[in-house]
KELUM-949728 format. One record per residue (C-alpha): x, y, z; residue in three letters; residue number from 1. Coordinates in pm, 1 decimal. Example, Ala and Ser with C-alpha at 12.3 -4.5 7.8 and 13.67 -1.06 7.14 Angstrom:
! residues 2
+----------+----------+----------+------+-----+
|       c1 |       c2 |       c3 | rest |  nr |
+----------+----------+----------+------+-----+
|   1230.0 |   -450.0 |    780.0 |  ala |   1 |
|   1367.0 |   -106.0 |    714.0 |  ser |   2 |
+----------+----------+----------+------+-----+
END
This chain:
! residues 214
+----------+----------+----------+------+-----+
|       c1 |       c2 |       c3 | rest |  nr |
+----------+----------+----------+------+-----+
|   5517.0 |  -7886.7 |   2306.2 |  met |   1 |
|   5265.2 |  -7631.3 |   2415.1 |  ala |   2 |
|   5263.3 |  -7281.0 |   2274.4 |  gly |   3 |
|   5470.7 |  -7009.6 |   2437.5 |  asn |   4 |
|   5279.4 |  -6782.4 |   2677.7 |  asn |   5 |
|   5546.2 |  -6535.6 |   2796.7 |  asn |   6 |
|   5596.8 |  -6364.9 |   2461.1 |  asn |   7 |
|   5971.0 |  -6430.5 |   2475.7 |  glu |   8 |
|   6162.1 |  -6577.3 |   2180.2 |  pro |   9 |
|   6211.5 |  -6954.6 |   2200.1 |  gln |  10 |
|   6520.9 |  -7150.1 |   2096.7 |  glu |  11 |
|   6352.1 |  -7463.6 |   1965.8 |  ile |  12 |
|   6354.6 |  -7530.1 |   1591.4 |  thr |  13 |
|   6046.0 |  -7751.4 |   1560.5 |  asn |  14 |
|   5749.8 |  -7624.6 |   1765.4 |  pro |  15 |
|   5418.5 |  -7809.7 |   1750.8 |  ser |  16 |
|   5225.3 |  -7767.9 |   1426.9 |  tyr |  17 |
|   4883.6 |  -7781.7 |   1594.5 |  trp |  18 |
|   4965.1 |  -7577.5 |   1905.2 |  glu |  19 |
|   5204.3 |  -7316.5 |   1765.0 |  val |  20 |
|   5262.4 |  -7300.8 |   1389.4 |  val |  21 |
|   4910.9 |  -7338.7 |   1250.6 |  ser |  22 |
|   4739.1 |  -7114.1 |   1510.3 |  pro |  23 |
|   4998.8 |  -6837.8 |   1465.3 |  ser |  24 |
|   4976.0 |  -6842.0 |   1087.0 |  leu |  25 |
|   4596.7 |  -6863.6 |   1093.4 |  arg |  26 |
|   4570.8 |  -6566.9 |   1329.3 |  lys |  27 |
|   4798.2 |  -6362.1 |   1104.5 |  asn |  28 |
|   4644.0 |  -6479.5 |    775.6 |  asp |  29 |
|   4959.9 |  -6651.8 |    659.3 |  gly |  30 |
|   5202.4 |  -6380.4 |    770.5 |  asp |  31 |
|   5497.5 |  -6553.0 |    936.1 |  ala |  32 |
|   5650.4 |  -6242.9 |   1098.9 |  ser |  33 |
|   5525.4 |  -6322.7 |   1448.0 |  glu |  34 |
|   5618.1 |  -6690.6 |   1419.2 |  leu |  35 |
|   5973.3 |  -6602.8 |   1314.6 |  arg |  36 |
|   6004.0 |  -6348.6 |   1593.0 |  arg |  37 |
|   5894.5 |  -6597.9 |   1857.1 |  met |  38 |
|   6099.1 |  -6883.8 |   1708.7 |  tyr |  39 |
|   6407.0 |  -6728.1 |   1542.1 |  pro |  40 |
|   6560.1 |  -7075.2 |   1495.1 |  asn |  41 |
|   6244.4 |  -7218.0 |   1339.0 |  phe |  42 |
|   6320.5 |  -7473.7 |   1068.5 |  asp |  43 |
|   6029.1 |  -7480.7 |    819.4 |  pro |  44 |
|   6155.9 |  -7807.2 |    669.4 |  asp |  45 |
|   6167.5 |  -7990.5 |   1002.1 |  ala |  46 |
|   5942.3 |  -8280.6 |   1096.9 |  val |  47 |
|   5755.6 |  -8194.1 |   1418.5 |  pro |  48 |
|   5626.9 |  -8453.4 |   1661.1 |  asp |  49 |
|   5257.8 |  -8413.3 |   1576.9 |  asp |  50 |
|   5246.8 |  -8454.0 |   1196.6 |  thr |  51 |
|   5289.9 |  -8831.6 |   1155.7 |  phe |  52 |
|   5641.8 |  -8807.8 |   1012.6 |  gly |  53 |
|   5564.2 |  -8535.7 |    758.5 |  leu |  54 |
|   5733.5 |  -8197.4 |    735.7 |  ser |  55 |
|   5535.7 |  -7886.5 |    823.7 |  tyr |  56 |
|   5472.4 |  -7809.9 |    456.8 |  leu |  57 |
|   5372.9 |  -8164.5 |    363.7 |  his |  58 |
|   5126.8 |  -8171.9 |    649.6 |  phe |  59 |
|   4983.7 |  -7826.4 |    574.1 |  ala |  60 |
|   4925.6 |  -7927.0 |    212.0 |  cys |  61 |
|   4767.0 |  -8253.9 |    320.3 |  leu |  62 |
|   4527.8 |  -8064.2 |    548.9 |  lys |  63 |
|   4458.7 |  -7794.5 |    286.7 |  asn |  64 |
|   4568.4 |  -7522.7 |    530.5 |  his |  65 |
|   4625.8 |  -7225.4 |    301.3 |  phe |  66 |
|   4733.7 |  -7000.6 |    586.8 |  his |  67 |
|   5002.5 |  -7246.3 |    695.2 |  ala |  68 |
|   5128.3 |  -7315.0 |    343.1 |  val |  69 |
|   5163.5 |  -6943.7 |    271.4 |  arg |  70 |
|   5345.9 |  -6879.7 |    597.3 |  gly |  71 |
|   5577.4 |  -7177.4 |    566.2 |  leu |  72 |
|   5677.5 |  -7080.5 |    214.1 |  leu |  73 |
|   5740.6 |  -6730.0 |    344.3 |  gln |  74 |
|   5976.1 |  -6888.6 |    599.3 |  cys |  75 |
|   6164.1 |  -7066.3 |    320.8 |  gly |  76 |
|   6009.4 |  -7413.6 |    328.8 |  ala |  77 |
|   6117.9 |  -7620.4 |     29.3 |  ser |  78 |
|   5871.1 |  -7752.5 |   -226.2 |  leu |  79 |
|   6144.4 |  -7990.2 |   -344.2 |  leu |  80 |
|   6170.1 |  -8184.7 |    -17.3 |  gln |  81 |
|   6030.7 |  -8538.5 |    -13.6 |  lys |  82 |
|   5874.2 |  -8715.3 |    283.4 |  asp |  83 |
|   5941.0 |  -9072.7 |    395.5 |  met |  84 |
|   5713.4 |  -9201.6 |    118.1 |  tyr |  85 |
|   5892.6 |  -9008.4 |   -153.6 |  gly |  86 |
|   5613.2 |  -8751.4 |   -187.5 |  cys |  87 |
|   5669.2 |  -8379.9 |   -236.0 |  thr |  88 |
|   5444.4 |  -8127.8 |    -63.4 |  ala |  89 |
|   5271.2 |  -8063.8 |   -395.5 |  leu |  90 |
|   5199.1 |  -8434.8 |   -434.5 |  phe |  91 |
|   5033.5 |  -8430.3 |    -93.1 |  arg |  92 |
|   4768.6 |  -8183.6 |   -216.1 |  thr |  93 |
|   4638.0 |  -8415.9 |   -485.6 |  tyr |  94 |
|   4334.5 |  -8621.0 |   -400.4 |  gly |  95 |
|   3967.9 |  -8676.3 |   -445.4 |  ile |  96 |
|   3871.9 |  -8368.9 |   -243.9 |  his |  97 |
|   3789.1 |  -8097.0 |   -493.6 |  glu |  98 |
|   3852.2 |  -7837.1 |   -223.2 |  gly |  99 |
|   4221.7 |  -7887.2 |   -287.2 |  arg | 100 |
|   4205.2 |  -7766.4 |   -646.4 |  val | 101 |
|   4260.6 |  -7401.2 |   -556.0 |  asp | 102 |
|   4577.3 |  -7479.8 |   -364.9 |  met | 103 |
|   4713.9 |  -7692.1 |   -648.1 |  val | 104 |
|   4639.5 |  -7415.4 |   -896.8 |  lys | 105 |
|   4802.3 |  -7151.3 |   -677.6 |  trp | 106 |
|   5118.7 |  -7354.0 |   -619.6 |  leu | 107 |
|   5159.3 |  -7440.9 |   -986.9 |  leu | 108 |
|   5099.8 |  -7085.7 |  -1106.2 |  leu | 109 |
|   5309.4 |  -6906.2 |   -845.5 |  glu | 110 |
|   5604.1 |  -7133.2 |   -768.8 |  phe | 111 |
|   5852.1 |  -7269.5 |  -1021.6 |  ser | 112 |
|   5965.4 |  -7536.6 |   -772.7 |  asp | 113 |
|   5610.7 |  -7674.5 |   -771.4 |  ala | 114 |
|   5613.7 |  -7696.5 |  -1149.6 |  arg | 115 |
|   5952.8 |  -7865.6 |  -1130.9 |  thr | 116 |
|   5801.9 |  -8151.0 |   -927.1 |  thr | 117 |
|   5495.1 |  -8206.8 |  -1144.3 |  val | 118 |
|   5644.1 |  -8530.7 |  -1282.7 |  asn | 119 |
|   5835.2 |  -8642.9 |   -974.4 |  trp | 120 |
|   5740.1 |  -8990.6 |   -855.8 |  ala | 121 |
|   5698.4 |  -9128.4 |   -504.6 |  asp | 122 |
|   5852.0 |  -9450.7 |   -375.6 |  asn | 123 |
|   5601.4 |  -9656.1 |   -575.7 |  arg | 124 |
|   5665.3 |  -9469.5 |   -897.5 |  gly | 125 |
|   5333.8 |  -9283.5 |   -877.3 |  trp | 126 |
|   5341.2 |  -8930.3 |  -1017.6 |  thr | 127 |
|   5084.5 |  -8665.8 |   -922.0 |  pro | 128 |
|   4896.2 |  -8756.5 |  -1241.2 |  leu | 129 |
|   4875.2 |  -9121.0 |  -1131.7 |  his | 130 |
|   4730.8 |  -9010.9 |   -801.0 |  arg | 131 |
|   4482.5 |  -8764.4 |   -950.0 |  ala | 132 |
|   4358.2 |  -9009.2 |  -1214.0 |  ala | 133 |
|   4316.6 |  -9284.6 |   -957.7 |  asn | 134 |
|   4126.3 |  -9050.6 |   -725.5 |  glu | 135 |
|   3894.1 |  -8938.0 |  -1007.8 |  glu | 136 |
|   4006.0 |  -8578.3 |   -955.2 |  ala | 137 |
|   3918.5 |  -8446.7 |  -1300.5 |  thr | 138 |
|   3994.5 |  -8081.6 |  -1230.6 |  ala | 139 |
|   4338.3 |  -8169.8 |  -1096.7 |  ile | 140 |
|   4410.3 |  -8395.3 |  -1394.8 |  val | 141 |
|   4340.8 |  -8092.6 |  -1614.7 |  arg | 142 |
|   4570.1 |  -7870.7 |  -1409.2 |  leu | 143 |
|   4854.6 |  -8119.7 |  -1415.0 |  leu | 144 |
|   4834.1 |  -8170.1 |  -1790.3 |  leu | 145 |
|   4817.6 |  -7795.4 |  -1836.8 |  ala | 146 |
|   5145.5 |  -7760.4 |  -1649.4 |  his | 147 |
|   5339.5 |  -8028.8 |  -1829.8 |  gly | 148 |
|   5245.7 |  -8355.5 |  -1657.2 |  ala | 149 |
|   5370.7 |  -8652.1 |  -1861.2 |  asp | 150 |
|   5088.7 |  -8900.4 |  -1920.6 |  his | 151 |
|   5331.7 |  -9166.4 |  -2051.0 |  thr | 152 |
|   5523.8 |  -9214.2 |  -1725.8 |  leu | 153 |
|   5478.9 |  -9554.3 |  -1562.8 |  lys | 154 |
|   5483.8 |  -9655.8 |  -1198.0 |  asn | 155 |
|   5684.0 |  -9947.4 |  -1059.4 |  glu | 156 |
|   5409.1 | -10180.2 |  -1181.6 |  gly | 157 |
|   5450.5 | -10054.9 |  -1537.9 |  gly | 158 |
|   5121.8 |  -9864.8 |  -1542.1 |  glu | 159 |
|   5047.6 |  -9524.1 |  -1688.5 |  thr | 160 |
|   4797.9 |  -9301.0 |  -1504.9 |  pro | 161 |
|   4517.6 |  -9411.7 |  -1735.3 |  ala | 162 |
|   4604.7 |  -9782.0 |  -1699.5 |  ala | 163 |
|   4616.4 |  -9744.5 |  -1322.8 |  leu | 164 |
|   4276.4 |  -9579.5 |  -1315.1 |  ala | 165 |
|   4131.0 |  -9856.2 |  -1529.0 |  arg | 166 |
|   4276.3 | -10127.4 |  -1305.7 |  arg | 167 |
|   4113.0 |  -9972.1 |  -1001.2 |  tyr | 168 |
|   3774.1 |  -9977.4 |  -1166.1 |  gly | 169 |
|   3757.5 |  -9621.3 |  -1296.7 |  arg | 170 |
|   3624.5 |  -9737.9 |  -1634.1 |  arg | 171 |
|   3307.5 |  -9530.5 |  -1644.7 |  glu | 172 |
|   3393.5 |  -9253.5 |  -1404.7 |  thr | 173 |
|   3385.8 |  -8878.8 |  -1447.0 |  lys | 174 |
|   3761.7 |  -8861.6 |  -1505.0 |  val | 175 |
|   3765.5 |  -9082.8 |  -1812.2 |  leu | 176 |
|   3436.3 |  -8947.1 |  -1944.9 |  lys | 177 |
|   3555.5 |  -8591.7 |  -1904.6 |  asp | 178 |
|   3885.4 |  -8665.2 |  -2073.6 |  leu | 179 |
|   3693.6 |  -8821.3 |  -2361.0 |  asp | 180 |
|   3479.1 |  -8505.9 |  -2386.3 |  asp | 181 |
|   3790.2 |  -8291.2 |  -2400.3 |  leu | 182 |
|   3916.2 |  -8476.3 |  -2707.3 |  thr | 183 |
|   3581.7 |  -8402.7 |  -2875.7 |  lys | 184 |
|   3646.6 |  -8030.4 |  -2828.1 |  gln | 185 |
|   3350.9 |  -7987.1 |  -2594.3 |  glu | 186 |
|   3568.0 |  -7789.1 |  -2352.1 |  trp | 187 |
|   3806.2 |  -7499.1 |  -2404.0 |  arg | 188 |
|   4061.4 |  -7335.5 |  -2174.6 |  pro | 189 |
|   3995.5 |  -6972.0 |  -2092.9 |  arg | 190 |
|   4327.2 |  -6879.2 |  -2245.2 |  ser | 191 |
|   4539.4 |  -7071.4 |  -2490.7 |  ala | 192 |
|   4846.2 |  -6953.6 |  -2302.4 |  gln | 193 |
|   4741.2 |  -7167.4 |  -2005.8 |  gln | 194 |
|   4817.4 |  -7488.4 |  -2189.7 |  phe | 195 |
|   5126.0 |  -7631.5 |  -2361.9 |  pro | 196 |
|   5107.5 |  -7708.6 |  -2737.9 |  pro | 197 |
|   5077.3 |  -8084.8 |  -2680.4 |  asn | 198 |
|   4790.5 |  -8055.1 |  -2431.9 |  tyr | 199 |
|   4511.9 |  -8190.3 |  -2652.3 |  arg | 200 |
|   4736.2 |  -8464.9 |  -2790.5 |  ala | 201 |
|   4817.0 |  -8575.8 |  -2436.1 |  ala | 202 |
|   4448.9 |  -8593.2 |  -2345.7 |  leu | 203 |
|   4368.7 |  -8791.0 |  -2657.3 |  arg | 204 |
|   4644.9 |  -9041.1 |  -2583.5 |  thr | 205 |
|   4522.8 |  -9090.7 |  -2227.4 |  ile | 206 |
|   4175.3 |  -9177.2 |  -2346.9 |  val | 207 |
|   4305.4 |  -9416.2 |  -2612.6 |  val | 208 |
|   4525.3 |  -9593.2 |  -2357.9 |  leu | 209 |
|   4243.3 |  -9610.3 |  -2105.3 |  ala | 210 |
|   4004.5 |  -9766.7 |  -2353.4 |  lys | 211 |
|   4266.1 | -10016.3 |  -2466.9 |  ala | 212 |
|   4351.9 | -10136.3 |  -2117.9 |  thr | 213 |
|   4169.5 | -10462.8 |  -2034.0 |  pro | 214 |
+----------+----------+----------+------+-----+
END
């Protein structure tokens, strides 16, 4: 549905992401006031027609649209909602693209619901840590572990994140090398308060499991 041009409030609950929601939130730097005025019945958890079956928030996270994520959360979008694949919006931000690290960090630091989902699995049993390890996203692996990600969880194939990464040929990649360096104390967090007490033990276990996986 095309954007509204007569400046009158609209009754629809799921306007187009690309033609209405994203442009409005981008123009207003994430402030949803205008969007809510124009669409008082707007449902931030709805699935619009132009996001391939994902909710507004899932799609905004997937596209790394900070302005849209901020505005949708302001409208009350839920970080606990899962899409058709069993993925939360937070899960959708994990990937090989390092440009997504800032969004992951922001969501984990600012929203307790995001931290709640850090170990939630999708329909295949993959947790965010499975995804990040498989995508060689070292910085995101660090963030997840720092916020309580469980490295022992297994997917439906019985694989831990490290075992999954090894199976997909990540034997000599930056992720595993960097994790190995962390266990040798070659890296330190800026603040000890950023990391749970078992952080280093979790890293060490991941490396041991990775090396032991054939």
